[in-house]
N, C-alpha and C positions, 0 to 999 in steps of 0.2 A: 589506537586500540587496531590490534591485528589482523590485519584482512580476512585470512579464514576463520575467524572467529564470526564477526560481519556476516560474514557469507552462511552461516549455521544460523546466525541467529536470523538472516531475513529468513531462511528455509524452515524453521520453527516459526516465524509471523504466517508464512502461505500456512501449514497445514494448520494449525490455531483457526484461519480464516475460513479457509474451505468446511474442517468440522466442528467449526459456532463455538470453540473450545472458546467456553468461559473465561475460566483457572487460569488456562499460556497468555491471552490476550490479555487478560486483567497482569501480570508479570510483565510482558512485552509489552506496556504501553504505559509511559510514564503520568501522572496524574496530572501535568503542566502542558499535554498535549493539545495543539493549537494545528491541525490539518485542516487545508484546503481540497474540495474536493472538487469533479471534472465541472460540476453544478453553481461555483463559486461561494458555497458554504462553507464556513470556519467550523469545521466538528471539534470538541470538547473530545478525552477518554469516555466521560460518563456518554455521550449521542454519541459517538461508536460504539460503544457497549450493546446499549439497548438496542441499536438495528439488528443485532444479534439474535438477544433477550426477545424482543416482538415479534419476530419473523423475516418481520419486512424486507431483513437482504440473507439471502441463502446462494451461498458462494458455491456449484458443483466442479470449478476445476480453476486453477493459476497456474498455467506453463512459460513459467520463465526463458522468453525470447533473447534476451539479453540482456547484462548485470553488469557494472563497475563498480567499486566501490571508491571512495577516496577519505586518508586515511588525514585527521588532522589533532591528532595528539587523544585528548580524551572524549574526541569528537568525531563521527563519522558521517558521511553521508554517500549511498546509493541510491543511485540509478538505474531503474529495473523498467524493461521493456516486459511485457507478459500480456497475450492473451489467458482473457478471465470471462467464463460462463459462470452466470446464475440467476437467479427469478430474484428481481424486484419491485415489489408489491406486485406481485401477481404474474410479471410481465417476463418474460426468457429474455437474455440479455446475450451476445457471443461479440465479445470488444477487445481489441489492440489498446491498451492500456498506456501509461510512461509513469511511474509511479517515479515520484524523487523524497527518497525518507533523509531522517538527520538524528541518527541514532546516537544517545550522549552514553559516557560510562561513567560510573559512577559506585565506588563500592564492588569493584567487579562485577557489575553489569550492567547491560546495555540494555536501553529502551526507547523508543522514539519516543522525542519529543515537540518533531515538528514533521514536515510534509503535504503534499503533494500533487496529485493525479489528474491527468487527464487525459482525456482518448484520444489514438493516433487515427487521423483521416486517410480514408484510400487516394489512392493517386487518383482517381474520376470526383471525389470529393474536394479534390484541391485545385483540382484543373475549374472546378466549375465556379469556385469562390474566387479563379482569379487570383490562386495562393500562389507564390513560387514560392522553389520546394530546391 
C-alpha cells in the first residue's frame, strides 16, 4: 500500500474519532478488529463503536506529534505519537499516547485490523519508576 494513502487513512480516522462519526469509523475499522487498549483490554470493532455510541468516550482533540508508516504489501503498520484530549467517563484527560495500527488493504479499501495504544510517561514519571529511557 502506498504510504501517502495510509497517512490519508490515518487522518480520516483521526477526524472520525474527534467527530464521533460512527459511519466513517464503521468504514475504517475491520470487522475482525482486535485492538489492545492502554489498560490491557482487547477491544473488538463493536466494543470500540459502542464507546462512541454510549458517550463514554468523547475525544475533543488529537494532534499527531510524529508518525511513521511501514508498508508491507497489502498490510501497513503505523506508529503514531499523539496528544489526545478527551472526556472519558466524565473525566477530562490530556495525554500523550503511542498508537500502533495495522492497516489491511483488500479490494482497494484499507481498514484497521489490529493495533495497540499506550500512555507516554513524562520524564519525571520515568525517573520515579526507576525506568531507563
